[in-house]
mmCIF file of the N, C-alpha and C atoms, coordinates in Angstrom:
data_MODEL
# 
_entry.id   MODEL 
# 
loop_
_atom_site.group_PDB 
_atom_site.id 
_atom_site.type_symbol 
_atom_site.label_atom_id 
_atom_site.label_alt_id 
_atom_site.label_comp_id 
_atom_site.label_asym_id 
_atom_site.label_entity_id 
_atom_site.label_seq_id 
_atom_site.pdbx_PDB_ins_code 
_atom_site.Cartn_x 
_atom_site.Cartn_y 
_atom_site.Cartn_z 
_atom_site.occupancy 
_atom_site.B_iso_or_equiv 
_atom_site.pdbx_formal_charge 
_atom_site.auth_seq_id 
_atom_site.auth_comp_id 
_atom_site.auth_asym_id 
_atom_site.auth_atom_id 
_atom_site.pdbx_PDB_model_num 
ATOM 1   N N  . UNK A 1 1  ? -32.596 15.637  17.346  1.00 0.00 ? 1  UNK A N  1 
ATOM 2   C CA . UNK A 1 1  ? -31.840 15.124  15.722  1.00 0.00 ? 1  UNK A CA 1 
ATOM 3   C C  . UNK A 1 1  ? -32.983 15.401  15.024  1.00 0.00 ? 1  UNK A C  1 
ATOM 4   N N  . UNK A 1 2  ? -33.262 16.549  14.725  1.00 0.00 ? 2  UNK A N  1 
ATOM 5   C CA . UNK A 1 2  ? -34.271 16.837  13.544  1.00 0.00 ? 2  UNK A CA 1 
ATOM 6   C C  . UNK A 1 2  ? -33.580 16.784  12.385  1.00 0.00 ? 2  UNK A C  1 
ATOM 7   N N  . UNK A 1 3  ? -32.622 16.534  12.159  1.00 0.00 ? 3  UNK A N  1 
ATOM 8   C CA . UNK A 1 3  ? -31.522 16.957  11.008  1.00 0.00 ? 3  UNK A CA 1 
ATOM 9   C C  . UNK A 1 3  ? -32.367 16.137  9.729   1.00 0.00 ? 3  UNK A C  1 
ATOM 10  N N  . UNK A 1 4  ? -31.985 16.596  8.639   1.00 0.00 ? 4  UNK A N  1 
ATOM 11  C CA . UNK A 1 4  ? -32.492 15.609  7.204   1.00 0.00 ? 4  UNK A CA 1 
ATOM 12  C C  . UNK A 1 4  ? -31.768 14.397  7.467   1.00 0.00 ? 4  UNK A C  1 
ATOM 13  N N  . UNK A 1 5  ? -32.502 13.256  6.750   1.00 0.00 ? 5  UNK A N  1 
ATOM 14  C CA . UNK A 1 5  ? -31.753 12.045  6.320   1.00 0.00 ? 5  UNK A CA 1 
ATOM 15  C C  . UNK A 1 5  ? -30.418 11.795  5.595   1.00 0.00 ? 5  UNK A C  1 
ATOM 16  N N  . UNK A 1 6  ? -29.765 11.218  5.831   1.00 0.00 ? 6  UNK A N  1 
ATOM 17  C CA . UNK A 1 6  ? -28.613 11.016  5.094   1.00 0.00 ? 6  UNK A CA 1 
ATOM 18  C C  . UNK A 1 6  ? -28.780 10.061  3.949   1.00 0.00 ? 6  UNK A C  1 
ATOM 19  N N  . UNK A 1 7  ? -28.417 10.544  2.876   1.00 0.00 ? 7  UNK A N  1 
ATOM 20  C CA . UNK A 1 7  ? -28.573 9.619   1.302   1.00 0.00 ? 7  UNK A CA 1 
ATOM 21  C C  . UNK A 1 7  ? -27.409 8.909   1.581   1.00 0.00 ? 7  UNK A C  1 
ATOM 22  N N  . UNK A 1 8  ? -27.253 7.820   0.250   1.00 0.00 ? 8  UNK A N  1 
ATOM 23  C CA . UNK A 1 8  ? -26.055 6.784   0.340   1.00 0.00 ? 8  UNK A CA 1 
ATOM 24  C C  . UNK A 1 8  ? -24.717 7.601   0.098   1.00 0.00 ? 8  UNK A C  1 
ATOM 25  N N  . UNK A 1 9  ? -24.654 8.276   -0.526  1.00 0.00 ? 9  UNK A N  1 
ATOM 26  C CA . UNK A 1 9  ? -23.634 8.723   -0.785  1.00 0.00 ? 9  UNK A CA 1 
ATOM 27  C C  . UNK A 1 9  ? -23.151 9.760   0.420   1.00 0.00 ? 9  UNK A C  1 
ATOM 28  N N  . UNK A 1 10 ? -24.087 10.503  1.000   1.00 0.00 ? 10 UNK A N  1 
ATOM 29  C CA . UNK A 1 10 ? -23.412 11.043  2.324   1.00 0.00 ? 10 UNK A CA 1 
ATOM 30  C C  . UNK A 1 10 ? -23.025 10.025  3.589   1.00 0.00 ? 10 UNK A C  1 
ATOM 31  N N  . UNK A 1 11 ? -23.865 9.173   3.602   1.00 0.00 ? 11 UNK A N  1 
ATOM 32  C CA . UNK A 1 11 ? -23.379 8.244   4.431   1.00 0.00 ? 11 UNK A CA 1 
ATOM 33  C C  . UNK A 1 11 ? -22.048 7.595   4.237   1.00 0.00 ? 11 UNK A C  1 
ATOM 34  N N  . UNK A 1 12 ? -21.484 6.962   2.802   1.00 0.00 ? 12 UNK A N  1 
ATOM 35  C CA . UNK A 1 12 ? -20.430 6.815   2.513   1.00 0.00 ? 12 UNK A CA 1 
ATOM 36  C C  . UNK A 1 12 ? -19.163 7.503   2.845   1.00 0.00 ? 12 UNK A C  1 
ATOM 37  N N  . UNK A 1 13 ? -19.426 8.842   2.489   1.00 0.00 ? 13 UNK A N  1 
ATOM 38  C CA . UNK A 1 13 ? -18.588 9.978   3.135   1.00 0.00 ? 13 UNK A CA 1 
ATOM 39  C C  . UNK A 1 13 ? -18.097 9.856   4.583   1.00 0.00 ? 13 UNK A C  1 
ATOM 40  N N  . UNK A 1 14 ? -19.429 9.698   5.182   1.00 0.00 ? 14 UNK A N  1 
ATOM 41  C CA . UNK A 1 14 ? -19.015 9.763   6.670   1.00 0.00 ? 14 UNK A CA 1 
ATOM 42  C C  . UNK A 1 14 ? -18.378 8.764   7.074   1.00 0.00 ? 14 UNK A C  1 
ATOM 43  N N  . UNK A 1 15 ? -18.638 7.567   6.620   1.00 0.00 ? 15 UNK A N  1 
ATOM 44  C CA . UNK A 1 15 ? -18.062 6.422   7.144   1.00 0.00 ? 15 UNK A CA 1 
ATOM 45  C C  . UNK A 1 15 ? -16.396 5.785   6.158   1.00 0.00 ? 15 UNK A C  1 
ATOM 46  N N  . UNK A 1 16 ? -16.055 6.745   5.545   1.00 0.00 ? 16 UNK A N  1 
ATOM 47  C CA . UNK A 1 16 ? -15.271 6.530   4.373   1.00 0.00 ? 16 UNK A CA 1 
ATOM 48  C C  . UNK A 1 16 ? -13.923 6.447   5.572   1.00 0.00 ? 16 UNK A C  1 
ATOM 49  N N  . UNK A 1 17 ? -12.923 5.416   4.964   1.00 0.00 ? 17 UNK A N  1 
ATOM 50  C CA . UNK A 1 17 ? -11.659 5.753   5.849   1.00 0.00 ? 17 UNK A CA 1 
ATOM 51  C C  . UNK A 1 17 ? -10.679 6.314   5.100   1.00 0.00 ? 17 UNK A C  1 
ATOM 52  N N  . UNK A 1 18 ? -9.868  7.317   5.609   1.00 0.00 ? 18 UNK A N  1 
ATOM 53  C CA . UNK A 1 18 ? -8.937  8.016   4.714   1.00 0.00 ? 18 UNK A CA 1 
ATOM 54  C C  . UNK A 1 18 ? -7.769  7.039   4.208   1.00 0.00 ? 18 UNK A C  1 
ATOM 55  N N  . UNK A 1 19 ? -7.213  7.064   3.212   1.00 0.00 ? 19 UNK A N  1 
ATOM 56  C CA . UNK A 1 19 ? -6.309  6.571   2.804   1.00 0.00 ? 19 UNK A CA 1 
ATOM 57  C C  . UNK A 1 19 ? -5.165  7.054   3.311   1.00 0.00 ? 19 UNK A C  1 
ATOM 58  N N  . UNK A 1 20 ? -4.143  5.724   3.644   1.00 0.00 ? 20 UNK A N  1 
ATOM 59  C CA . UNK A 1 20 ? -2.890  6.214   4.025   1.00 0.00 ? 20 UNK A CA 1 
ATOM 60  C C  . UNK A 1 20 ? -1.635  6.524   2.995   1.00 0.00 ? 20 UNK A C  1 
ATOM 61  N N  . UNK A 1 21 ? -0.736  6.978   3.539   1.00 0.00 ? 21 UNK A N  1 
ATOM 62  C CA . UNK A 1 21 ? 0.150   7.060   2.619   1.00 0.00 ? 21 UNK A CA 1 
ATOM 63  C C  . UNK A 1 21 ? 0.638   5.993   1.946   1.00 0.00 ? 21 UNK A C  1 
ATOM 64  N N  . UNK A 1 22 ? 0.592   4.724   2.521   1.00 0.00 ? 22 UNK A N  1 
ATOM 65  C CA . UNK A 1 22 ? 1.029   3.507   2.298   1.00 0.00 ? 22 UNK A CA 1 
ATOM 66  C C  . UNK A 1 22 ? 0.205   2.821   1.037   1.00 0.00 ? 22 UNK A C  1 
ATOM 67  N N  . UNK A 1 23 ? -1.140  2.799   1.376   1.00 0.00 ? 23 UNK A N  1 
ATOM 68  C CA . UNK A 1 23 ? -2.002  2.413   0.625   1.00 0.00 ? 23 UNK A CA 1 
ATOM 69  C C  . UNK A 1 23 ? -2.015  3.222   -0.946  1.00 0.00 ? 23 UNK A C  1 
ATOM 70  N N  . UNK A 1 24 ? -1.747  4.915   -0.968  1.00 0.00 ? 24 UNK A N  1 
ATOM 71  C CA . UNK A 1 24 ? -1.609  5.476   -1.806  1.00 0.00 ? 24 UNK A CA 1 
ATOM 72  C C  . UNK A 1 24 ? -0.489  5.279   -2.772  1.00 0.00 ? 24 UNK A C  1 
ATOM 73  N N  . UNK A 1 25 ? 0.687   4.670   -1.989  1.00 0.00 ? 25 UNK A N  1 
ATOM 74  C CA . UNK A 1 25 ? 2.175   4.148   -2.799  1.00 0.00 ? 25 UNK A CA 1 
ATOM 75  C C  . UNK A 1 25 ? 1.571   2.919   -3.054  1.00 0.00 ? 25 UNK A C  1 
ATOM 76  N N  . UNK A 1 26 ? 0.927   1.676   -2.515  1.00 0.00 ? 26 UNK A N  1 
ATOM 77  C CA . UNK A 1 26 ? 0.506   0.723   -3.320  1.00 0.00 ? 26 UNK A CA 1 
ATOM 78  C C  . UNK A 1 26 ? -0.100  1.007   -4.498  1.00 0.00 ? 26 UNK A C  1 
ATOM 79  N N  . UNK A 1 27 ? -1.115  1.852   -4.556  1.00 0.00 ? 27 UNK A N  1 
ATOM 80  C CA . UNK A 1 27 ? -1.804  2.019   -5.635  1.00 0.00 ? 27 UNK A CA 1 
ATOM 81  C C  . UNK A 1 27 ? -1.063  2.338   -6.678  1.00 0.00 ? 27 UNK A C  1 
ATOM 82  N N  . UNK A 1 28 ? -0.053  3.638   -6.609  1.00 0.00 ? 28 UNK A N  1 
ATOM 83  C CA . UNK A 1 28 ? 0.402   4.034   -7.580  1.00 0.00 ? 28 UNK A CA 1 
ATOM 84  C C  . UNK A 1 28 ? 1.523   3.108   -8.068  1.00 0.00 ? 28 UNK A C  1 
ATOM 85  N N  . UNK A 1 29 ? 1.833   2.207   -7.398  1.00 0.00 ? 29 UNK A N  1 
ATOM 86  C CA . UNK A 1 29 ? 3.068   1.323   -7.678  1.00 0.00 ? 29 UNK A CA 1 
ATOM 87  C C  . UNK A 1 29 ? 1.918   0.147   -8.818  1.00 0.00 ? 29 UNK A C  1 
ATOM 88  N N  . UNK A 1 30 ? 1.018   0.012   -8.447  1.00 0.00 ? 30 UNK A N  1 
ATOM 89  C CA . UNK A 1 30 ? 0.201   -0.994  -8.858  1.00 0.00 ? 30 UNK A CA 1 
ATOM 90  C C  . UNK A 1 30 ? 0.106   -0.473  -10.301 1.00 0.00 ? 30 UNK A C  1 
ATOM 91  N N  . UNK A 1 31 ? -0.180  0.910   -10.674 1.00 0.00 ? 31 UNK A N  1 
ATOM 92  C CA . UNK A 1 31 ? -0.453  1.364   -11.841 1.00 0.00 ? 31 UNK A CA 1 
ATOM 93  C C  . UNK A 1 31 ? 0.673   1.808   -12.806 1.00 0.00 ? 31 UNK A C  1 
ATOM 94  N N  . UNK A 1 32 ? 1.747   1.284   -12.034 1.00 0.00 ? 32 UNK A N  1 
ATOM 95  C CA . UNK A 1 32 ? 3.582   1.884   -12.923 1.00 0.00 ? 32 UNK A CA 1 
ATOM 96  C C  . UNK A 1 32 ? 4.331   0.877   -13.118 1.00 0.00 ? 32 UNK A C  1 
ATOM 97  N N  . UNK A 1 33 ? 3.983   -0.338  -12.377 1.00 0.00 ? 33 UNK A N  1 
ATOM 98  C CA . UNK A 1 33 ? 5.068   -1.441  -12.263 1.00 0.00 ? 33 UNK A CA 1 
ATOM 99  C C  . UNK A 1 33 ? 4.459   -2.310  -13.195 1.00 0.00 ? 33 UNK A C  1 
ATOM 100 N N  . UNK A 1 34 ? 5.011   -3.128  -14.406 1.00 0.00 ? 34 UNK A N  1 
ATOM 101 C CA . UNK A 1 34 ? 4.476   -3.935  -14.799 1.00 0.00 ? 34 UNK A CA 1 
ATOM 102 C C  . UNK A 1 34 ? 4.796   -5.404  -14.460 1.00 0.00 ? 34 UNK A C  1 
ATOM 103 N N  . UNK A 1 35 ? 3.854   -5.517  -13.120 1.00 0.00 ? 35 UNK A N  1 
ATOM 104 C CA . UNK A 1 35 ? 4.249   -7.041  -12.407 1.00 0.00 ? 35 UNK A CA 1 
ATOM 105 C C  . UNK A 1 35 ? 4.024   -7.962  -13.582 1.00 0.00 ? 35 UNK A C  1 
ATOM 106 N N  . UNK A 1 36 ? 2.857   -8.091  -14.445 1.00 0.00 ? 36 UNK A N  1 
ATOM 107 C CA . UNK A 1 36 ? 3.171   -9.711  -14.964 1.00 0.00 ? 36 UNK A CA 1 
ATOM 108 C C  . UNK A 1 36 ? 4.611   -10.006 -15.948 1.00 0.00 ? 36 UNK A C  1 
ATOM 109 N N  . UNK A 1 37 ? 5.281   -8.906  -16.468 1.00 0.00 ? 37 UNK A N  1 
ATOM 110 C CA . UNK A 1 37 ? 6.551   -9.069  -16.809 1.00 0.00 ? 37 UNK A CA 1 
ATOM 111 C C  . UNK A 1 37 ? 7.368   -9.406  -15.855 1.00 0.00 ? 37 UNK A C  1 
ATOM 112 N N  . UNK A 1 38 ? 7.456   -8.938  -14.551 1.00 0.00 ? 38 UNK A N  1 
ATOM 113 C CA . UNK A 1 38 ? 8.332   -9.272  -13.864 1.00 0.00 ? 38 UNK A CA 1 
ATOM 114 C C  . UNK A 1 38 ? 8.245   -10.471 -13.239 1.00 0.00 ? 38 UNK A C  1 
ATOM 115 N N  . UNK A 1 39 ? 6.765   -11.133 -12.739 1.00 0.00 ? 39 UNK A N  1 
ATOM 116 C CA . UNK A 1 39 ? 6.717   -12.655 -12.535 1.00 0.00 ? 39 UNK A CA 1 
ATOM 117 C C  . UNK A 1 39 ? 6.885   -13.349 -13.500 1.00 0.00 ? 39 UNK A C  1 
ATOM 118 N N  . UNK A 1 40 ? 6.362   -12.998 -15.020 1.00 0.00 ? 40 UNK A N  1 
ATOM 119 C CA . UNK A 1 40 ? 7.342   -14.198 -15.842 1.00 0.00 ? 40 UNK A CA 1 
ATOM 120 C C  . UNK A 1 40 ? 8.622   -14.137 -15.968 1.00 0.00 ? 40 UNK A C  1 
ATOM 121 N N  . UNK A 1 41 ? 9.701   -13.061 -15.720 1.00 0.00 ? 41 UNK A N  1 
ATOM 122 C CA . UNK A 1 41 ? 10.570  -13.089 -15.510 1.00 0.00 ? 41 UNK A CA 1 
ATOM 123 C C  . UNK A 1 41 ? 11.787  -13.530 -14.638 1.00 0.00 ? 41 UNK A C  1 
ATOM 124 N N  . UNK A 1 42 ? 10.866  -14.065 -13.629 1.00 0.00 ? 42 UNK A N  1 
ATOM 125 C CA . UNK A 1 42 ? 11.203  -14.413 -12.373 1.00 0.00 ? 42 UNK A CA 1 
ATOM 126 C C  . UNK A 1 42 ? 11.206  -16.046 -11.994 1.00 0.00 ? 42 UNK A C  1 
# 
């Protein structure tokens, strides 16, 4: 185990979880759908 020490960025990348299709879809919906207008209309 004589490798180099991980930096913060390296650590985040190794422990980061992959985004699921659902998470990607919901993030895209948040950026496209005018939620405030829909809530006010309801």
